[in-house]
DOROKOL-648864 format. One record per residue: x, y, z of N, C-alpha, C in turn; residue in one letter. Coordinates in pm, whole numbers, always signed. Each point is the difference from the previous one (the first is absolute). Example, Ala and Ser with C-alpha at 12.3 -4.5 7.8 and 13.67 -1.06 7.14 Angstrom:
2
NODE    n.X    n.Y    n.Z   ca.X   ca.Y   ca.Z    c.X    c.Y    c.Z code
NODE  +1319   -569   +780    -89   +119     +0    +90   +120     +0    A
NODE    -35   +105    -72    +82   +119     +6    -77   +109    +73    S
***
This chain:
279
NODE    n.X    n.Y    n.Z   ca.X   ca.Y   ca.Z    c.X    c.Y    c.Z code
NODE  -4224  +7954 +22380    +63   -112    -53    -94   -106    -70    M
NODE   -112    -47   +125    -67    -85    -28   -168    +37   -115    A
NODE    +40   +113    -29   -117    +41   -111    +43    -22   -180    L
NODE   +125     -3    +35    +88    -68   -112     +4    -90    -53    T
NODE    -60   -137    +98     -3   -148    -58   +158    -20    -17    K
NODE    +81    +22   +100   +143    -25    -85     +6    -96    -23    P
NODE    -36   -125    +65    +14    -93    -83    -80    -76   -173    R
NODE    -71   +105     +5     +0     -9   -186    +82    +94    -48    I
NODE    +33    +71    +73   +105   +135   -103   +161   -115    -11    V
NODE     -6    -27    +69   +113   -111    +18     +1   -115   -128    E
NODE   -125    -19    -19     +9   -141    -94    -47   +116   -145    L
NODE    -29    +81    +11    -14    +66   -144   +157    +65    -13    L
NODE   +111    +39    +84   +155    +46    -78    +22   -157     -4    L
NODE    -35    -79    +54    +78   -144    -29    -35    -20   -133    V
NODE    -59    +63   -120    -48    -39   -141    +78   +114    -59    T
NODE    +11   +116    +56    +21   +120    -57   +193    -18    -70    T
NODE    +69     -9   +128   +109     -1     -1    +75    -96    -85    L
NODE    -85   -127     -4    +84   -154   -156     +9   +121   -123    P
NODE   -165    +46    +21    -57    +52   -142   +143   +120    -92    A
NODE    +18    +31   +132   +120   +118    +14    +87    -44    -95    M
NODE    +63   -112    +90   +143    -79     +6     +4    -97   -153    I
NODE   -159    -27    -67    +25    -92    -89    +10   +130   -130    A
NODE    -94    +69    +16    +13   +122    -82   +141    +82    -51    A
NODE    +79    +26   +104    +89    +71     +0   +146   -114    -55    A
NODE    -55   -135    +41   +109    -89    -70   +129    -34   +145    G
NODE     -8    +40    +80    +48    +23   +175     +0   +121    +59    G
NODE    +51    +70   +100    -17   +112   +100    -62    +80    -51    W
NODE    -86    +74    -26   -106   +120    -65    +80   +182    +93    P
NODE    +58     -5    +87    +69    +78    +46    -89    +35   +166    G
NODE    +86    +55    +53    -12    -24   +156   -153    +93    +33    L
NODE     +3   +147   -111    -58   +118     +4   -145    -65    -54    R
NODE     -8    -60   -103   -115    -20    -98    -39   -130    +90    R
NODE    +47    -75    +70    -65   -166    +63    -95   +118   +147    V
NODE    +86    +98    +83    -14    +31   +113   -145    +51    -30    A
NODE    +26   +145   -101    -98    +70    -36   -167    -54     -6    G
NODE    +45   -104   -113   -122    -62    -63    -93   -173   +127    T
NODE    +82     +6    +56    -36    -90   +106    -42   +102   +153    L
NODE    +97    +87    +53   -141    +92    +84   -149    +36    -75    V
NODE    +70    +74   -101   -125    +68    -93   -101   -115    +21    A
NODE    +10   -103    -53    -86   -151     -8    -62     -2   +148    G
NODE    +69    +23    +93    -80    -24   +103    -89    +62   +104    A
NODE    +90   +147    -44   -134   +101     +6   -133    +17    -19    L
NODE    +14     -4   -153   -132    -80    -72    -44    -86    +47    V
NODE    +27    -88     +1    -63    -95    +48    -56    -25   +135    S
NODE    +77    +77    +49    -57    +34   +189   -102   +112    -59    G
NODE    +10    +64     -8   -106   +121    -28   -126   -117    -41    S
NODE    +10    -68    -95   -143    -58    -48    -66   -107   +109    A
NODE   +118    -57    +59    -67    -61    +84    -29    +35   +146    H
NODE    +35   +164    +27    -76    +48   +100    -96    +66    -20    A
NODE     -9    +26   -154   -181    +53    -33    -59    -88    -35    T
NODE     -2   -152    +11    -62   -120    -12    -47     -2   +154    N
NODE   +101     +7    +42    -30    +13   +201   -120   +106    +43    M
NODE    +10    +67    -66    -94   +111    +40   -169     +0    -67    V
NODE    +31    -58   -112   -116    -37    -71    -88   -155    +62    L
NODE    +70    -74    +23     -8   -107    +36    -26     +1   +139    D
NODE    +23    +92   +100    +12    -49   +146   -125    -59    +18    R
NODE   -135     -4    -30    -99    -32    +54     -9   -202    -15    D
NODE    +97    +27    -76     -1   -198    -93    +92    -34   +125    L
NODE   +119    +64    +51    +99    -17    +46    -46    -36   +128    D
NODE    -57    +95    +51    -82    -14   +179    -57   -165     -9    A
NODE   -129     +8   -131    -15   -152    +43    +68   -151     +9    Q
NODE   +120    +49    -58   +131   -161     -7    +73    -35    +55    M
NODE    +30    -68    +44    +83     -5   +152   +135    -11   -108    S
NODE    +31    -35    -89   +140    +20    -26    +49   +174    -15    R
NODE   -106    +99    -17    +27   +123    -73    -49   +124   +149    T
NODE   -134   -114    +84    +10   +108    +96    +55   +105   +120    A
NODE   +123    -94     -8   +113    +98    +62    +92    +98    -53    N
NODE    -47    +11   -148    +17    +67    -75    +47   +200    +60    R
NODE    +24    +88    -19    +35   +135    +48   -130    +47    +10    P
NODE    -51     -6   -114   -158    +42     -8   -143     -4   +102    L
NODE    +13   -127    -67   -108    -89   +121     +6    -21   +130    P
NODE   +101    +25     -2    +85    -27   +150    +10   +139   +101    A
NODE    -25   +154   -111     +2   +131    +58   +103     +4    +40    G
NODE   +120    -15    -61   +155    +47    +26     -4   +115    -62    R
NODE    -57    +42   -145     -1    +80    -83    -99    +32    -50    V
NODE    -18   +103    -16   -148    +70    -45    +10     +3   -170    T
NODE   -141    -23    -63    +38     +3   -201    +34   +133    -14    P
NODE    -42   +103    +53    +61   +136    -62   +168    -35     -2    N
NODE    +46     +6   +108   +185    -11    +26    +81   -129    -48    D
NODE   -144    -92    -73    +75    -97    -30     +6    +14   -167    A
NODE   -141    +78    -40     -2     +5   -147   +123   +140    -30    L
NODE     +5   +110   +109   +146    +64    -45   +110    -80    -15    A
NODE    +49    -92    +82   +106    -68    -48    +11    -61   -100    F
NODE    -82    -48    -91    -16    -51   -105    +25   +122    -85    A
NODE    -84    +63     +6     -4    +99   -126   +189    +56    +16    V
NODE    +59    +15   +131   +151    +71    +26   +130   -175    -94    A
NODE    -73   -133    +31    +53    -67    -60    +32    -16   -120    L
NODE   -156    +35    -71     +2    +13   -174    +92   +102    -60    L
NODE    -34   +124    +57    +92   +136    -55   +119    -31     +0    V
NODE    +48    -69   +106   +163    -11    +19    +51    -93   -110    A
NODE    -24   -153    +55    -32    -95   -123    -17    +26   -152    G
NODE    -74    +96    -32    -18    +17   -163    +85    +70     -8    T
NODE    +58   +109    +66   +111   +117    -57   +114    -74     +9    V
NODE    +56    -73    +59   +134   -139    +51    -38    -41    -84    L
NODE    -91   -109    -84     +2    -89   -152    +25   +165   -112    M
NODE    -75    +66    +26    +53    +45   -149   +136    +72    +17    A
NODE    +77     +6    +74   +124    +72    +70   +108   -116    -44    L
NODE     -9   -125    +30    +62    -80    -24    -34   -124   -100    T
NODE   -127    -66    -23    -54    -99   -136    -60    +64    -90    G
NODE    -27   +132    -24    -58    +26   -120   -165    +34    -38    G
NODE    -14    +36   -116   -140    +45     +4    -99   -142    +12    P
NODE    +77   -113    -86    -53   -121     +2     -9    -61   +151    L
NODE    +72    -18    +12    -12    -33   +140   -103    +45    +75    A
NODE    +21   +160     +1    -95    +51   +101   -178    -17    -17    T
NODE    -21    +18   -170    -91    -54    -45    -95   -147    +93    A
NODE    +97    -55    -22    -12   -178    +52    +10    +25   +118    L
NODE     +6    +82    +83     -1    -34   +146   -138    +66    +17    T
NODE     -3   +121    -53   -122   +112    +14   -130   -159     -9    A
NODE    +24    -54   -121    -99    -66    -29    -32   -125   +100    G
NODE    +72    -39    +11    -10    -92   +122    -59    +55   +142    A
NODE    +60    +68    +12   -127   +105   +139    -91    -29    -20    W
NODE    -43   +118   -122   -185    -23    -44    -76   -158    -13    L
NODE    +81    -80   -111    -41   -119    -10    -71    -73   +195    W
NODE   +104    +18    +32    -19    -28   +152    -71    +48    +84    Y
NODE    -10   +124    +42    -97    +88    +46   -130    -39    -71    V
NODE     -6    +96    -86   -112    +27   -116    -96    -88    -39    G
NODE    +90    -93    -33    -48   -150    -88    -61   -107   +128    L
NODE   +112    -48    +67    -23    -99    +43    -61    +24   +134    Y
NODE    +74   +114    +83    -77    +29   +117   -118    +66    +22    T
NODE     +2   +101   -110   -191    +79     -3    -69   -113    -88    C
NODE    +15    -65    -76    -96    -71   -103     +4   -125    +30    V
NODE    +82    -65    -22    +25   -177    -38     +7    -59   +183    L
NODE    +59    +30    +54    -14    -72   +149    -93    -40    +57    K
NODE   -112   +104    -22   -146    -45    +73    -96     +5    -80    R
NODE    +49    -75   -159   -136     -7    -76    +15   -116    -85    R
NODE   +124    -55    -36    +25   -106    -49    +92   -134    +43    T
NODE    -51    -94    +12   +129   -103    +10   +131    -11    -58    P
NODE    +12    +54    -85   +125     +3   -116    +68   +130    +48    Q
NODE    -26    +88   +108    +50    +86    +31   +164     +6    +13    N
NODE    +66    -80    +44   +158    -21    +32    +41    -92   -112    I
NODE   -115    -23   -126    +74    -58   -119    +51   +106   -129    V
NODE   -117   +117    +54    +26   +135    -68    +74    +75    -20    I
NODE     +2    +28   +194    +38    +72    +70   +161    -25    +36    G
NODE    +12   -116    -20   +150    -39    +25   +104    +48    -82    G
NODE    -39    +58   -154    +67    +66    -62    +97   +146    +60    V
NODE    -46     +7    +83    +70   +161    +82    +98   -110    +75    A
NODE    +15    -97    +30   +115    -53    +96   +121    -76   -126    G
NODE    -81    -32   -115    +73    -40    -90    +96   +133    -58    A
NODE    -57    +82     +1    +89   +136    -41   +144     +5     +3    M
NODE    +65    -19   +113    +85    +39    +31   +176    -65    -83    P
NODE     -1   -128    -80    +83    +12   -130    +16    +69    -70    P
NODE   -141    +47    -71    -16   +109   -116    +58    +76    +54    L
NODE    -13    +57   +143    +56   +171    +45   +172    -53    -12    I
NODE    +59   -140    +77   +108    +65     -3   +100    -37   -114    G
NODE    -83    -83   -111    +55    -24   -111    +27   +127    -71    W
NODE   -133   +121    +46    -48   +116   -121   +118    +84    +74    A
NODE    +19     -4   +120   +176   +136    +82    +82    -60    -48    A
NODE    +16    -99    -63   +149     -2    -47    +29    -16   -135    V
NODE   -140    -23    -93    +39    +31   -153   -120    +99    -58    T
NODE    -73    +41    +62    -89    +84    -35    -95     +0    -96    G
NODE    -60   -181    -12    -76    -66    -61    -21   -113    +82    R
NODE    -88   -112    -77    -49   -117    +52    -15    -82    -71    V
NODE    +82   -127    +14    +58    -69    -92    -87   -156    +39    A
NODE     +6    -82   -121     -9   -155    +29    -26    -28   +137    A
NODE   +152    -15    +54    +11    -80   +111    -31    +76   +146    A
NODE    -26   +119    -20   -119    +41   +114   -125    -14    -15    A
NODE    -21     +2    -98   -204    -20    -45     +7   -161    +33    V
NODE   +123    -90    +33    -28   -125    +52     -5    -50   +114    V
NODE    +65   +110    +85    +33     +5   +149   -131    +50     -9    M
NODE    -56    +89    -13   -144    +63    +25   -109    -88    +23    F
NODE    +10    -64   -168    -96   -113     +2     -9   -115   +150    A
NODE   +133    -12    +16    +45   -155   +100   -110    +53   +128    I
NODE    +46   +142    +66    -34    +25    +95   -165     -7    +30    V
NODE    -68    +85   -133   -124    -12    -20   -116   -131    +45    V
NODE   +121   -102    -69    -72   -118     -1    +24    -48   +169    A
NODE   +140    +17    +23    +15    -39   +131   -119    +20   +118    W
NODE    -20   +179    -64   -110    +53   +118   -139    -57    +93    T
NODE    -56    -98    -81   -124    -55    +57    +64   -138    +57    P
NODE    +57    -78    +10    +53    -89    +66    +38    +62   +125    I
NODE    +71    +97    +57    +46    +62    +73    -67    +35    +87    H
NODE   -136   +114    -34    -80    +56    +41   -130    -84    +70    F
NODE    -36   -105    -93    -93   -117    -19    +20    -94   +173    W
NODE   +147     +0     +3    +47   -127   +130    -18   +105    +72    A
NODE    +57   +108    +37    -24    +85    +87   -174    -25    +67    L
NODE    -31    +62   -108   -183     +8    +35    -54   -126   +111    A
NODE    +18   -138    -91    -14   -113    +73    +91    +14   +121    V
NODE   +102    -17    +22   +120    +38   +111    -94    +71   +108    A
NODE    -31   +117    -28    -86    +60   +127   -157    -13    +60    T
NODE    -40   -118   -109    -84    -55    +86   -158   +107    -10    G
NODE     -4    +33   -110   -114    +78    -23    -21   +151     -8    G
NODE   +114    +10    +76     -7   +168     -6    -53    +86   -115    D
NODE    +45    -20   -127    -71    +64   -102   -141    +20    -23    Y
NODE    -49   -128     +1   -175    -47    +30    -83    +71   +130    A
NODE   +112     -1    +88    -67    +70   +152    -20   +163    -19    R
NODE    +44    +49    -88    +59   +146    -52    -96     -1   -112    A
NODE    -51    -73    -98    -75    +16    -65    +13    +52   -138    G
NODE   +207    -69     +5    +67    +28   -104    +40   -125   -103    V
NODE    -69     +7   -125    +14   -103   -106   +108    -63    -43    P
NODE    +59    -51    +69   +121    -18    -37    -31   -166    -14    M
NODE    +51    -92   -132    -19    -88    -29    -53    -90    +78    L
NODE   +101    -76   +114    -79    -87    +82    -78    +43    +61    P
NODE    -69    +64    +27   -148    +80    +43    -69    -14    -22    A
NODE    +17    -24   -156   -135    -11    -29    -40   -104   -119    V
NODE   +142    -78    -27    -18   -127    -72    +46   -141   +136    V
NODE    +28    +32   +102    +41    -85    +84   +187    -30    -48    G
NODE    +34    -26   +137   +147    -54    -15    +60    -72    -94    D
NODE   -108   -124     -8    +66   -117   -164    +31    +58    -74    A
NODE   -170    +61     -9    +39    +46   -161    +88    +49    -20    A
NODE    +39   +135    +54    +75   +159     +7   +137   -119     +3    A
NODE    +32   -102    +63   +124    -57     +2    +24    -44   -106    A
NODE    -83    -50    -97    +55    -74   -110     +8   +103    -91    R
NODE    -64   +107    -26    +65   +121   -107   +130    +35    +41    R
NODE    -16    +14   +116   +154    +45    +73    +85    -60    -61    A
NODE    -14   -184     -2   +130    -63    -91    -21    +33   -143    L
NODE    -81    +32    -89    +41    +17    -75    +49   +179    -45    G
NODE    -36    +88    +32    +79   +107    +65   +190    -45     -7    Y
NODE    +10    -74   +116   +171    -65    +16    +34    -10    -94    A
NODE    -54   -153   -104    +26    -66   -130     +9   +127   -112    A
NODE    -67   +100    -10    +37   +102    -61   +107    +95    +52    A
NODE    +37     +7   +131    +87    +82     +6   +119    -80     +7    T
NODE    +32   -144    -17   +112    -60    -32    -17    +20   -137    V
NODE    -46    -16    -56    -77    -15   -181    +82   +120    -50    A
NODE    -20   +117    +54    +69   +139    -22   +151    -11     -8    L
NODE     +9    -54   +128   +152    +37    +30   +100    -47   -106    S
NODE    -44   -119    -64    +78     -6   -116    +33    +24   -126    F
NODE    -69   +130     +6     -8    +61    -75   +136   +130    -15    A
NODE    +70     -6   +139    +89   +121    +28   +147    -14   -113    L
NODE    +31   -122     -8   +105    -42    -80    -42    +16   -163    P
NODE   -109    -11    +28    -27    +11   -182     +3   +178    -10    L
NODE    -26    +59    +96    +34   +132     +7   +101    +31    +17    S
NODE   +111    -41    -13    +95    +67     -8    +81    -15   +162    G
NODE    -39    -37   +143    +65    +14    +97    +34   -169    +40    V
NODE    +93     +6    +24   +109   -146    +22    -40   -114    -63    G
NODE    -24    -91     -4    +22    -78   -115    +13   -152    +58    G
NODE    +75    -87    +46    -20   -132    +29    -45    -14   +168    G
NODE   +106    +49    +72    +61    -14   +107   -138    +94    +59    L
NODE    -99    +75    -79    -74    +68    +70   -114    -95     -1    L
NODE    +15    -54   -113   -158    -87    -15    -16   -124    +47    A
NODE   +123    -56    +83    +19    -96    +79    -21    +16   +131    G
NODE    +28   +166    +54    -47    +95   +104   -156    -52    +35    V
NODE    -74    +69   -131   -135    +36    +23    -75   -193    -10    L
NODE    +62    -31    -98    -65   -193    -20    -15    -64   +212    A
NODE    +88    +42    +80     -3    -89    +84    -63   +143    +81    V
NODE    +17    +90    +25    -97   +109    +45   -121    -63    +12    C
NODE    -31    +42   -170   -158    -47    -47    -74   -149    +74    G
NODE   +118    -72    -17    -88   -126    +73    +12     +6   +135    A
NODE    +64    +48    +57    -44    +48   +169   -131    +32    +31    W
NODE    -19   +126   -102   -118    +82     -7   -105    -48    -45    F
NODE    +12    -80    -81   -149    -57    -62    -27   -155   +136    L
NODE    +96    -42    +10    -43   -116   +144    -34    +60   +144    F
NODE     +9   +132    +17    -47    +52    +94   -157    +43    -40    A
NODE    -43    +77   -111    -79    +36    -12    -87   -153    -53    A
NODE    +39    -68    -26    -86   -185    -32    -71    -30   +126    R
NODE   +106    +49    +87    -29    -38   +151   -155    +91    +33    A
NODE    +47   +119    +42   -125   +104    +17    -87    -54    -81    F
NODE    -31     -3   -150    -85    -53    -45    -81   -143    +21    A
NODE   +109   -109    +38   -100   -159    +36    -39    +67   +176    I
NODE   +104    +92    +81    -67     +3   +179     +9   +182     -7    S
NODE   -129    +83    -13    +28   +114    +38    -40    +59    +85    P
NODE    +96    -74   +129    -18    +29   +116    +50    +94    +84    S
NODE     +3    +77   +110    +24   +128     -4   +198    -30    +48    P
NODE    +51    -95    +38   +117    -40    +28    +72     -5   -131    A
NODE    -55    -86   -138    +58     +7    -84    -36    +98    -89    I
NODE    -91   +106    +36     +4   +109    -83   +138   +104    +63    A
NODE    +33    +11   +127    +74    +88    +27   +154    -85    -30    W
NODE    +37    -99    -42   +115    -60    -34    -15    +57   -161    R
NODE    -78    -26    -77    -60    +65   -140    +38   +153     +7    T
NODE    -77    +70    +76    +69   +113     +3   +137    +55    +32    F
NODE    +54   -113   +109   +155    +96    +10    +98   -111   -137    H
NODE    -32    -92    -46    +59    -28   -128    -38    +87   -112    R
NODE    -91    +45    -25    -23    +44   -136    +87   +164    +35    S
NODE    -14    +51   +105   +135   +121    +71   +136    -51    -54    N
NODE    +30    -66    +39   +154   -123    +21    +18    -26   -193    A
NODE   -113     -6    -27    +34    -85   -166    +29   +120    -85    Y
NODE   -111   +141    +52    +49   +109   -119   +159    +67    +27    L
NODE    +17    -12   +122   +120    +45    +77    +85    -50   -119    A
NODE    +26   -145     +7    +82    -63    -22    +60    +17   -187    T
NODE   -131     -4    -52    -18    +16   -125    +65   +175    -34    V
NODE    -68    +96    +48    +78   +158    -45   +157    -82    +57    F
NODE    +30    -10   +137   +116    -20    -18   +107    -57    -80    L
NODE    -73   -109    -63    +88    -84   -130    -13    +74   -121    A
NODE   -116   +110     -9    +63    +90   -127    +77   +109    +38    I
NODE    -14    +69   +122   +133    +70    +18   +138    -96    -13    A
NODE    +61   -115     +5    +85    -72    +26    +34     +4   -161    V
NODE    -74    -58    -55    +25    -38   -148    +26   +136    -30    A
NODE   -109   +170    +10     +6    +58    -85   +126    +84    +29    G
NODE    +56    -20    +97   +182    +49    +24    +35   -127    -74    W
NODE     +6    -92     +7   +104   -104   -116     +8    +22   -127    L
NODE   -119    +19    -30    -21     +3   -203    -24   +154    -13    T
***
């Protein structure tokens, strides 16, 4: 279970289900919902387990990750890789059966982006690693929408863009909060390259972009005035946290910003689910 990074999988599913509800204009059906969510969890878990195999040397050097199964010696790399392949096959087959060809292709694309591009290429080479690599984590709304309708609509693209813009502040706050873990491991996460203060200021810009993009949701056909009101309140709260981080990027404030970024995204997508159901 630890190999799959369950907390990240949970966050990915939080952005999948609301997109499905909004696409269907209500409940899409238990079989489709269960199949899509389980398939998504399996493929995401596979990507994370593969990431742990490839990054086990880095994980051993960072206090936050040193106790993961591979650097701690509880699982061998070969066993972890076999587990990852099994999850990938099972998840892809299940998605094909319940979500359809487009959702399956998007799911496979997200796996390849995370493992092939982010883990193997970007993570160790560029401070823009998470900005580009975060595309993989933003795919669930597209997958959920495609699983219901067989296509991708403007509203799903807006949800995708929101998560892409949200990802940098989430990870840069984590990088600052963990006190130089990435620098010690030689990973060029932005705070380790330009310093905490400069990274926090850039994070504020991405937070502002996230909030601005959220207001495109009512324009794309999801929700209306009520959703816009919720987005305004949540956005103001999120920007307040991001501004505090930009002013004083201490580990304590970084942790608070990290947790508030999670709460913000979850609340926005809960509001999307409610608005999609009601409209």
